[in-house]
N, C-alpha and C positions, 0 to 999 in steps of 0.2 A: 482431429483433434476438436473436442467440444468448444463451443463458444464461450470464452472467458466473459463473465459478466461484472467481476470485481476482482481487483488486484490490491493486496497490502504489501507495502515496500518498506523495507528496513533499510535504513541508508547508513553508509559509514564514508570515510574519506576515499576509499578505492573499491570496495566490494558492496554490491547491493543484493539483498536478499528478497526474491519476490515469492508470493504465494497466491495463486489465482483459483477461482472456483466457478463452476458453471451454473446454469440456472437451477439445478438441483443440489446446489451447496456441495457438490463433490469436488475434491481438489483435482485440479488439471494442470496446474503449473506449481513447481516447486523448483525455484533454479536460483543459483547464485551466480551473480554476473559483474563483470567489471564495468567501469563507467561508460566506456565506448560500446560495449555489447549491449548494456541496458539501453542507451540512446538508440542504437539501432533497432532494438526489439520494440520500443515504444512507437518508432517512426513506422514500422509495418503493421503493428497490431492494430486491429479495428478499435474505433473508440469504445472506451470503458470507464467505468469508474475506478479511480485509484486513490487508495488511502495511504497517508504518510503521517508519520508522529511528527509533531512540530519540534523543531529544533533550530539552531542557527542557520543552516543552509535549505531548509525544508520549502521555504517559500520561492527560493530560486528554482528548485525542481519542479514546484507547483505549476510556476509560470511556464516553464519549459515543457512540462506534459500537457498543459493545457493549450499551448500553441500547437500541438500534434492533434488536437481535438478530443482530448480525454477530459472527462470531468473529474476534478481532483478535491479531495477532503483533506484537510490537514487537521489531524487530531491532536487535541491538548494532551500533555503527557500525563497530567493530573488524571485523566480518565484511563489511560492505557496501564499505568503502575499498577494499581489495585489487581486488575485482571491478571497480569504477568504475575504477580506475588501469590494471589489466593485462588484464583478460579482455574487458571491454567498452567500450574506450576511445572507439569511435565512437558511442555511445549517449549521447545527452545527457539528463541527468535522473536523479535517484536512484531515481525511481519505478519504472523498468524493473528496475534492479538489485535492488531491495528486493522486487519481484515474483517475481524469479528465484530468490532466496534463499528466499522463502516456499514455493516450491514443491519444494524438495529435501527428501528424505527425512532425518528424524533430525536436523533443524536445532534446534540450541538457540536459544531466543529469551529475552529478558528477560520477567521476570514482569510481569502486570498490576498496576498500583498501584490 
């Protein structure tokens, strides 16, 4: 498996959608995981950049993933919403959009709490 350099994560109460890319920006991870599976995955995954859209529980997940050695960016929903609606309407899931935003240069993101 190619080394994952960036993962976009779409969160919900019980199921997490993960989308990861390698250095060539090719999709190498597209998984739907339950909470326990997701935690197990990130504990064994080498440190990488993880992007999450900001919402009520995202800072909890950011702190947990950072404790595993990952760099976490929490993306403001105002940045993701226009991309979901206009630029990538054929893509289902916020995970891909958050992944795209995390890869852009000079992107401002929420601070980790």
